[in-house]
KENU-611961 format. One record per residue (C-alpha): residue in one letter; z, y, x. Coordinates in nm, 3 decimals, decimal comma. Each point is the difference from the previous one (the first is absolute). Layout:
KENU-611961
ROGU  residu       zz       yy       xx
ROGU       a        Z        Y        X
...
This chain:
KENU-611961
ROGU  residu       zz       yy       xx
ROGU       m   -9,417   -0,688   10,267
ROGU       v    0,230   -0,241    0,262
ROGU       k    0,291    0,111   -0,095
ROGU       s    0,200    0,263    0,318
ROGU       n    0,242   -0,262    0,111
ROGU       i   -0,302   -0,247    0,079
ROGU       l   -0,181    0,305    0,184
ROGU       r    0,309    0,105    0,257
ROGU       t   -0,003   -0,379    0,077
ROGU       v   -0,311    0,055    0,114
ROGU       a   -0,047    0,008    0,421
ROGU       a   -0,311   -0,047    0,070
ROGU       l   -0,326    0,236   -0,122
ROGU       a   -0,328   -0,107   -0,034
ROGU       v   -0,313    0,145   -0,196
ROGU       m   -0,227   -0,230   -0,098
ROGU       l   -0,334    0,114   -0,159
ROGU       w   -0,250   -0,247   -0,071
ROGU       c   -0,373    0,127   -0,116
ROGU       g   -0,249   -0,270   -0,077
ROGU       i   -0,428    0,054    0,021
ROGU       a   -0,087   -0,297   -0,195
ROGU       l   -0,334   -0,088   -0,077
ROGU       a   -0,015   -0,322   -0,127
ROGU       a    0,214   -0,140   -0,281
ROGU       t    0,141   -0,300    0,173
ROGU       h    0,100    0,116    0,310
ROGU       q    0,249    0,290   -0,220
ROGU       q    0,164   -0,355   -0,138
ROGU       r    0,083   -0,066    0,307
ROGU       v    0,166    0,312    0,147
ROGU       h    0,183    0,016   -0,282
ROGU       h    0,436   -0,084    0,064
ROGU       d    0,229   -0,051   -0,180
ROGU       l    0,308    0,285   -0,016
ROGU       q    0,245   -0,151   -0,276
ROGU       d    0,240   -0,068    0,297
ROGU       g   -0,018    0,337    0,101
ROGU       l    0,118    0,331   -0,210
ROGU       p   -0,220    0,263   -0,114
ROGU       q    0,143    0,356   -0,069
ROGU       n   -0,097    0,308    0,001
ROGU       i    0,076    0,279    0,300
ROGU       k   -0,205    0,279    0,058
ROGU       l    0,016    0,117    0,367
ROGU       r   -0,232    0,325    0,019
ROGU       s    0,213    0,217   -0,142
ROGU       e    0,325   -0,103    0,194
ROGU       s   -0,231   -0,048    0,359
ROGU       v    0,042    0,227    0,319
ROGU       v   -0,361    0,045    0,043
ROGU       e   -0,313    0,024   -0,137
ROGU       p   -0,145   -0,360   -0,154
ROGU       f   -0,338   -0,023    0,101
ROGU       l   -0,351   -0,247   -0,101
ROGU       i   -0,101   -0,278    0,208
ROGU       t   -0,357   -0,172   -0,014
ROGU       i   -0,121   -0,323    0,029
ROGU       i   -0,370    0,049    0,096
ROGU       t   -0,265   -0,323    0,103
ROGU       l   -0,211    0,181    0,282
ROGU       h   -0,346   -0,131    0,011
ROGU       s   -0,012    0,075    0,372
ROGU       g   -0,332    0,188    0,144
ROGU       p   -0,345    0,069   -0,136
ROGU       n   -0,170   -0,307    0,180
ROGU       s    0,232   -0,222   -0,038
ROGU       t   -0,033   -0,304   -0,215
ROGU       l    0,308   -0,080   -0,303
ROGU       p    0,184   -0,284    0,096
ROGU       a   -0,087   -0,367   -0,197
ROGU       a    0,304    0,044   -0,221
ROGU       l    0,157    0,280   -0,097
ROGU       p    0,336    0,022   -0,093
ROGU       q    0,078   -0,070   -0,339
ROGU       n    0,308    0,134   -0,026
ROGU       i    0,268    0,252    0,184
ROGU       s    0,322    0,035   -0,043
ROGU       a    0,229    0,185    0,134
ROGU       y    0,362    0,046    0,069
ROGU       l    0,229    0,344    0,061
ROGU       v    0,341   -0,156    0,186
ROGU       g    0,249    0,241    0,153
ROGU       d    0,337    0,157   -0,023
ROGU       a    0,100    0,297   -0,209
ROGU       p    0,344    0,166   -0,140
ROGU       n    0,126   -0,120   -0,345
ROGU       p   -0,074    0,343   -0,196
ROGU       v    0,328   -0,001   -0,172
ROGU       n    0,176   -0,052    0,293
ROGU       p   -0,242    0,133    0,353
ROGU       a    0,293   -0,146    0,262
ROGU       q   -0,085   -0,326   -0,176
ROGU       r   -0,285   -0,237    0,081
ROGU       l   -0,110   -0,125   -0,311
ROGU       g   -0,236   -0,412   -0,018
ROGU       f   -0,306    0,000   -0,289
ROGU       v   -0,351   -0,130   -0,080
ROGU       a   -0,244    0,228   -0,115
ROGU       q   -0,288   -0,033   -0,205
ROGU       h   -0,248    0,196   -0,109
ROGU       s   -0,169    0,014   -0,271
ROGU       d   -0,304    0,131   -0,227
ROGU       d    0,156    0,277   -0,125
ROGU       g    0,088    0,147    0,283
ROGU       s    0,427   -0,077   -0,055
ROGU       t    0,249   -0,200    0,248
ROGU       k    0,199   -0,303   -0,081
ROGU       y    0,254   -0,140    0,245
ROGU       f    0,070   -0,337    0,037
ROGU       t    0,386    0,008    0,222
ROGU       p    0,097   -0,358    0,151
ROGU       p    0,306   -0,091   -0,131
ROGU       s    0,319    0,017    0,272
ROGU       n    0,072   -0,355    0,128
ROGU       a   -0,288   -0,120   -0,138
ROGU       g   -0,144   -0,326    0,183
ROGU       k   -0,340   -0,013    0,160
ROGU       g   -0,309    0,049   -0,251
ROGU       a    0,199    0,197   -0,231
ROGU       v   -0,268    0,248   -0,019
ROGU       v   -0,357    0,033    0,120
ROGU       a   -0,231    0,299   -0,001
ROGU       a   -0,144    0,135   -0,319
ROGU       p   -0,259   -0,117   -0,203
ROGU       a   -0,347    0,147    0,074
ROGU       t   -0,110    0,260   -0,303
ROGU       l   -0,290    0,189    0,187
ROGU       s   -0,310   -0,128   -0,111
ROGU       y   -0,350    0,114    0,079
ROGU       k   -0,358   -0,052   -0,085
ROGU       n   -0,280   -0,102    0,185
ROGU       g   -0,071    0,224    0,294
ROGU       a    0,355    0,156    0,035
ROGU       v    0,025    0,099    0,361
ROGU       r    0,411    0,199   -0,009
ROGU       t    0,355   -0,009   -0,171
ROGU       s    0,240    0,272    0,037
ROGU       f    0,382    0,030   -0,049
ROGU       k    0,226    0,235    0,087
ROGU       t    0,319   -0,043    0,210
ROGU       p    0,339    0,042   -0,183
ROGU       g    0,137    0,243    0,263
ROGU       t    0,201   -0,088    0,336
ROGU       v   -0,126   -0,349    0,112
ROGU       n    0,175   -0,042    0,354
ROGU       s   -0,157   -0,275    0,212
ROGU       g   -0,243   -0,046   -0,246
ROGU       r   -0,279   -0,304    0,008
ROGU       i   -0,291   -0,026   -0,214
ROGU       y   -0,158   -0,326   -0,040
ROGU       i   -0,329   -0,054   -0,055
ROGU       v   -0,135   -0,408   -0,079
ROGU       v   -0,356   -0,073   -0,110
ROGU       d   -0,105   -0,258   -0,259
ROGU       g    0,376   -0,088   -0,006
ROGU       y    0,325    0,083   -0,011
ROGU       l    0,348    0,031    0,127
ROGU       n    0,400   -0,090   -0,105
ROGU       f    0,276    0,235    0,087
ROGU       y    0,319   -0,231   -0,060
ROGU       a    0,392    0,103   -0,091
ROGU       s    0,214   -0,063    0,311
ROGU       p    0,388   -0,118   -0,112
ROGU       d    0,128    0,364    0,065
ROGU       g   -0,292    0,108   -0,237
ROGU       k   -0,182    0,136    0,297
ROGU       i   -0,409   -0,047   -0,004
ROGU       v   -0,107   -0,307    0,239
ROGU       q   -0,368    0,149    0,074
ROGU       p   -0,297   -0,266    0,068
ROGU       d   -0,047   -0,195    0,282
ROGU       p   -0,341   -0,091    0,115
ROGU       h    0,146   -0,262    0,289
ROGU       n    0,221   -0,174   -0,270
ROGU       p   -0,191   -0,267   -0,120
ROGU       s    0,150   -0,018   -0,305
ROGU       d   -0,057    0,363   -0,116
ROGU       i   -0,331    0,050   -0,137
ROGU       a   -0,049    0,317    0,229
ROGU       h   -0,041   -0,272    0,224
ROGU       q   -0,341   -0,064   -0,170
ROGU       e   -0,094    0,335   -0,049
ROGU       l   -0,228    0,242    0,142
ROGU       w    0,215    0,343   -0,025
ROGU       g    0,060    0,309    0,229
ROGU       f    0,273    0,262   -0,014
ROGU       i    0,021    0,400    0,099
ROGU       e    0,381    0,079    0,080
ROGU       l    0,074    0,359   -0,126
ROGU       t    0,347    0,210    0,009
ROGU       h   -0,031    0,327   -0,260
ROGU       a    0,350    0,211   -0,019
ROGU       r    0,159    0,270    0,058
ROGU       d    0,168    0,093    0,333
ROGU       p    0,395    0,051   -0,073
ROGU       s    0,039    0,186    0,306
ROGU       t   -0,285    0,326   -0,096
ROGU       g   -0,101   -0,064   -0,324
ROGU       d   -0,340   -0,063    0,113
ROGU       e   -0,224   -0,248   -0,229
ROGU       n   -0,077   -0,313    0,233
ROGU       m   -0,357   -0,269   -0,005
ROGU       v   -0,046   -0,279    0,242
ROGU       v   -0,275   -0,255   -0,045
ROGU       n   -0,155   -0,231    0,214
ROGU       l   -0,230   -0,373    0,002
ROGU       s    0,230   -0,252    0,125
ROGU       f   -0,132   -0,275    0,204
ROGU       v    0,322   -0,090    0,226
ROGU       d    0,112   -0,372   -0,189
ROGU       w   -0,424   -0,058   -0,096
ROGU       v   -0,332    0,146   -0,092
ROGU       s   -0,161   -0,091   -0,282
ROGU       l   -0,153    0,159   -0,279
ROGU       p   -0,185    0,301    0,148
ROGU       l    0,147    0,320   -0,137
ROGU       g   -0,050    0,359    0,052
ROGU       i    0,142    0,305   -0,101
ROGU       s   -0,025    0,355   -0,055
ROGU       i    0,287    0,288   -0,122
ROGU       t   -0,039    0,309   -0,147
ROGU       s    0,280    0,277    0,016
ROGU       k    0,055    0,349   -0,101
ROGU       s    0,058    0,219    0,298
ROGU       q    0,219    0,286    0,081
ROGU       n   -0,306    0,292   -0,161
ROGU       g   -0,086   -0,210   -0,287
ROGU       s   -0,276   -0,198    0,111
ROGU       l   -0,055   -0,350   -0,010
ROGU       e   -0,034   -0,230    0,327
ROGU       s   -0,144   -0,323    0,053
ROGU       v    0,034   -0,268    0,318
ROGU       a   -0,100   -0,365   -0,039
ROGU       i    0,040   -0,311    0,206
ROGU       g   -0,314   -0,245   -0,038
ROGU       g    0,237   -0,265    0,074
ROGU       l   -0,176   -0,413    0,044
ROGU       e   -0,300   -0,041    0,023
ROGU       p   -0,206   -0,172   -0,273
ROGU       t   -0,066   -0,267    0,196
ROGU       g    0,330    0,053    0,209
ROGU       l    0,195   -0,273   -0,047
ROGU       a   -0,260   -0,240    0,045
ROGU       k   -0,088    0,133    0,316
ROGU       v    0,395   -0,012    0,114
ROGU       c   -0,041   -0,369   -0,075
ROGU       k   -0,247   -0,069    0,142
ROGU       t    0,089    0,165    0,337
ROGU       l    0,359   -0,081    0,034
ROGU       s   -0,152   -0,406   -0,049
ROGU       a   -0,196    0,085    0,298
ROGU       l    0,273    0,026    0,195
ROGU       d    0,223   -0,280    0,272
ROGU       g    0,383   -0,085   -0,121
ROGU       f    0,148    0,112   -0,330
ROGU       w   -0,229    0,305   -0,133
ROGU       p   -0,237   -0,274   -0,187
ROGU       r    0,320   -0,099   -0,191
ROGU       l    0,076    0,356   -0,146
ROGU       c   -0,346   -0,094   -0,259
ROGU       i    0,138   -0,070   -0,353
ROGU       r   -0,350   -0,208   -0,211
ROGU       g    0,023    0,025   -0,381
ROGU       p   -0,085   -0,406   -0,098
ROGU       d   -0,403    0,112    0,001
ROGU       k    0,107    0,066    0,326
ROGU       t   -0,078    0,401   -0,025
ROGU       p    0,268    0,250    0,184
ROGU       l    0,240    0,085   -0,191
ROGU       r    0,240    0,152    0,220
ROGU       v    0,085    0,036    0,407
ROGU       m    0,352   -0,018    0,111
ROGU       s    0,152    0,208    0,280
ROGU       p    0,142   -0,114    0,251
ROGU       g    0,343    0,062   -0,045
ROGU       k   -0,028   -0,151   -0,377
ROGU       y   -0,177   -0,328    0,175
ROGU       l    0,280   -0,047    0,228
ROGU       s    0,312    0,088   -0,305
ROGU       i   -0,205   -0,307   -0,154
ROGU       h   -0,100   -0,223    0,274
ROGU       s    0,321    0,123    0,230
ROGU       d   -0,054   -0,364    0,161
ROGU       d   -0,396    0,110    0,154
ROGU       k    0,074    0,031    0,337
ROGU       d   -0,329    0,156    0,147
ROGU       a    0,095    0,316   -0,263
ROGU       a    0,338   -0,012    0,082
ROGU       n   -0,090    0,013    0,378
ROGU       y   -0,301    0,157   -0,036
ROGU       y    0,065    0,350    0,163
ROGU       e    0,238   -0,079    0,301
ROGU       p   -0,259    0,024    0,278
ROGU       y   -0,011    0,350   -0,155
ROGU       i    0,333    0,111    0,031
ROGU       n    0,039   -0,132    0,312
ROGU       t   -0,225    0,195    0,105
ROGU       a    0,132    0,341   -0,194
ROGU       w    0,383   -0,091    0,140
ROGU       e   -0,087   -0,057    0,355
ROGU       k   -0,190    0,301    0,026
ROGU       y    0,331    0,237   -0,123
ROGU       k    0,243   -0,162    0,197
ROGU       d   -0,137    0,197    0,293
ROGU       v   -0,215    0,306   -0,177
ROGU       d    0,183    0,237   -0,260
ROGU       l   -0,083   -0,052   -0,371
ROGU       r   -0,051    0,335   -0,198
ROGU       i    0,022   -0,011   -0,355
ROGU       n   -0,075    0,323   -0,189
ROGU       t    0,151   -0,004   -0,301
ROGU       q   -0,207    0,279   -0,172
ROGU       a    0,305    0,235   -0,095
ROGU       s    0,166    0,282    0,126
ROGU       g    0,359   -0,123    0,029
ROGU       p    0,203   -0,207   -0,235
ROGU       n    0,022    0,291   -0,317
ROGU       s   -0,378    0,021    0,022
ROGU       g   -0,161   -0,178   -0,327
ROGU       n   -0,380    0,106    0,104
ROGU       k   -0,181   -0,200    0,233
ROGU       v   -0,175    0,190    0,282
ROGU       d   -0,266   -0,132    0,250
ROGU       n    0,225    0,048    0,325
ROGU       g    0,376   -0,098   -0,092
ROGU       q    0,356   -0,026    0,221
ROGU       i   -0,120   -0,288    0,280
ROGU       v    0,259   -0,339   -0,014
ROGU       t   -0,061   -0,135    0,313
ROGU       c    0,105   -0,369    0,058
ROGU       r   -0,024   -0,238    0,251
ROGU       v    0,062   -0,395   -0,017
ROGU       g    0,244   -0,158    0,209
ROGU       h   -0,046   -0,259    0,259
ROGU       t    0,288   -0,171   -0,035
ROGU       d    0,061   -0,022   -0,388
ROGU       n   -0,408    0,019   -0,122
ROGU       i    0,142    0,282   -0,234
ROGU       l   -0,173    0,285   -0,062
ROGU       h    0,229    0,359    0,065
ROGU       c   -0,109    0,263   -0,155
ROGU       d    0,224    0,380    0,031
ROGU       n    0,002    0,283   -0,262
ROGU       d    0,220   -0,225   -0,202
ROGU       a   -0,226   -0,237   -0,112
ROGU       g    0,145   -0,279    0,162
ROGU       d   -0,141   -0,374    0,098
ROGU       f   -0,143   -0,267   -0,051
ROGU       i   -0,075   -0,297    0,039
ROGU       r   -0,321   -0,221    0,083
ROGU       p   -0,183   -0,082   -0,304
ROGU       v   -0,171   -0,295   -0,091
ROGU       s   -0,351   -0,090   -0,218
ROGU       k    0,154   -0,001   -0,339
ROGU       d    0,153    0,396    0,126
ROGU       i   -0,315    0,121    0,015
ROGU       y   -0,213   -0,110   -0,286
ROGU       g    0,248    0,177   -0,278
ROGU       c    0,190    0,307    0,243
ROGU       d    0,286   -0,132   -0,238
ROGU       s    0,200   -0,230    0,219
ROGU       g    0,163   -0,021    0,337
ROGU       p   -0,003    0,343    0,202
ROGU       f   -0,166    0,122   -0,271
ROGU       a    0,224   -0,070   -0,305
ROGU       n    0,116    0,267   -0,249
ROGU       p    0,359    0,053   -0,030
ROGU       q    0,163   -0,255   -0,201
ROGU       n    0,316    0,013   -0,257
ROGU       g    0,028    0,401   -0,008
ROGU       a   -0,035    0,015    0,421
ROGU       t   -0,164    0,311    0,089
ROGU       e   -0,184    0,092    0,336
ROGU       s   -0,051    0,336    0,244
ROGU       w   -0,336    0,188   -0,131
ROGU       s   -0,175   -0,092    0,388
ROGU       r    0,046   -0,337   -0,097
ROGU       a   -0,160   -0,013   -0,322
ROGU       r   -0,274    0,189    0,170
ROGU       v    0,001   -0,292    0,265
ROGU       r   -0,021   -0,306   -0,227
ROGU       p   -0,382    0,019   -0,122
ROGU       r   -0,111    0,136    0,247
ROGU       l    0,088   -0,206    0,259
ROGU       c   -0,149   -0,289   -0,288
ROGU       a   -0,277    0,159   -0,071
ROGU       a   -0,104   -0,006    0,374
ROGU       f    0,059   -0,361    0,018
ROGU       v   -0,179   -0,121   -0,302
ROGU       r   -0,269    0,253    0,149
ROGU       s    0,020   -0,177    0,289
ROGU       t    0,012    0,420    0,198
ROGU       l    0,308   -0,027    0,181
ROGU       h   -0,156   -0,111    0,314
ROGU       l   -0,229    0,287    0,008
ROGU       d    0,178    0,306   -0,008
ROGU       g    0,389    0,057    0,092
ROGU       v    0,014    0,238   -0,277
ROGU       q    0,019   -0,151   -0,367
ROGU       p   -0,202    0,126   -0,213
ROGU       s   -0,210    0,139    0,252
ROGU       h   -0,281    0,288   -0,081
ROGU       d   -0,205   -0,225    0,314
ROGU       i   -0,021   -0,270   -0,246
ROGU       t   -0,232    0,040   -0,303
ROGU       p   -0,059   -0,223   -0,226
ROGU       d   -0,286   -0,151    0,130
ROGU       q    0,194   -0,184    0,235
ROGU       y    0,258   -0,133   -0,234
ROGU       y   -0,012   -0,405    0,007
ROGU       r   -0,243   -0,034    0,288
ROGU       e    0,209   -0,248    0,129
ROGU       p   -0,035   -0,367    0,005
ROGU       i    0,342   -0,019   -0,117
ROGU       t    0,025    0,232   -0,295
ROGU       n    0,033   -0,007   -0,407
ROGU       h   -0,312   -0,067   -0,072
ROGU       y    0,072   -0,044   -0,366
ROGU       s    0,054    0,388    0,074
ROGU       r   -0,286    0,041    0,174
ROGU       v   -0,261   -0,138   -0,255
ROGU       v    0,177    0,128   -0,298
ROGU       h   -0,080    0,370    0,102
ROGU       d   -0,323   -0,162    0,120
ROGU       n   -0,058    0,015   -0,381
ROGU       l    0,145    0,266   -0,133
ROGU       m   -0,234    0,307   -0,079
ROGU       g    0,138    0,285    0,203
ROGU       g    0,195   -0,270    0,216
ROGU       m    0,296    0,139   -0,179
ROGU       g    0,275   -0,223   -0,176
ROGU       y    0,388   -0,166    0,065
ROGU       a   -0,101   -0,345    0,206
ROGU       f    0,300    0,028    0,118
ROGU       s    0,327    0,129   -0,116
ROGU       y    0,070    0,291    0,345
ROGU       d   -0,420    0,078   -0,085
ROGU       d    0,127    0,398   -0,038
ROGU       v    0,068   -0,002    0,352
ROGU       n   -0,240    0,206    0,150
ROGU       p   -0,071    0,224    0,309
ROGU       g   -0,046    0,298   -0,199
ROGU       r    0,013    0,155   -0,310
ROGU       t   -0,384    0,052   -0,113
ROGU       e   -0,036   -0,434    0,079
ROGU       n    0,071   -0,188   -0,325
ROGU       s   -0,013   -0,401    0,044
ROGU       a    0,181   -0,065   -0,297
ROGU       g   -0,179    0,240   -0,233
ROGU       l    0,292    0,108   -0,132
ROGU       i   -0,029    0,258   -0,233
ROGU       s    0,300    0,257   -0,076
ROGU       t   -0,058    0,268   -0,239
ROGU       t    0,222    0,229   -0,295
ROGU       h   -0,095    0,005   -0,336
ROGU       p   -0,265   -0,204   -0,065
ROGU       i   -0,190   -0,107   -0,300
ROGU       r   -0,212   -0,284    0,037
ROGU       l    0,034   -0,308    0,234
ROGU       d   -0,340   -0,164   -0,036
ROGU       i    0,039   -0,373    0,116
ROGU       y   -0,376   -0,176    0,135
ROGU       l   -0,100   -0,346   -0,054
ROGU       n   -0,272   -0,008    0,261
ROGU       i   -0,279   -0,262   -0,101
């Protein structure tokens, strides 16, 4: 048991759950990590949690009765749950720990020590072992998980380190010194917590390809409805050959797009980076840095002479519900200052550059920093304006998002985010986050991002599509 004074010093929380499906003894030795620098302890979370834990199952899915099995099936599949949750002793405090699930159903926690150097804590060793023919492994969440990720790794492992202040350093696939750089892996995002204002239990989960695309994952969530019946919603995810197809399609394009594909030593694709992630690493690539300029010019010049009307999809500043036809913010680009001026307290937007459009988090699309706030209208204009740039639909209609622009019109201009286009082309049903504001849709029935929102989750299935 870690002493209470150590618990009080931990400022950040990460929950990591490692499950191994080890079918070869030699490989199991490979994924075993040394925890001598970690701090083992027994912390019971379930009884203290404000939401009930639910079951997560990792399933290897053979896609279709007429498809052929891949030449090499995975020998080992590992899963890590990383997130943010309250200290059961003091819910206002964030508690950092690493969770190791064992065969007897118990859970041990390893807390990164305060002021530890990098490498002081790594992932817990795999303790679940299965015979040949096993197709799934299951574990339960500890309860509340905010800003969570479940990492899935095929025939490899990931390391999670402690920063000097005791926070968990998550894996970086673009850092050559990180083991994640050479592994085949992916993740889903989830949050499961109780709304402090209403007391309702909320669960949100989605597939994310915002930074890169790699492992073909799909998800299905089963939850209990208000009348007690069970309901299931599934997002198929990346097709089994999706990674190879995305890499091949982008490699056939001119410019910087072929450089997004990262291959392993055997030349097979490991992942494909998003253009924003690529530019953050290769900031000197002028092709990528200037790519959107012609399209930006076209859109900016158009709205010097006509109004751009942004549908906030909200009925007003105190509305938390999305509506199809919300209050309108009207904008016009100034002829002399080249700035987009908007009414309804949305403020001004400077002319973006390509980097701003790739990430939707800088320039005119930047989130408030250092405790600053923004108006309700600006908070709704930013994502809708950036989504129109990413999808190259801003020039099509003076209202954004527009009911007259359907998803089959996204990404149809020569200058567009071809990464997002090709990723969506290889997602079952076309649903998944290919950029950060992929959840911007004209109406409530569309779901380009494949976002699932529910209450009272019972089970989350994560499919490895092979």
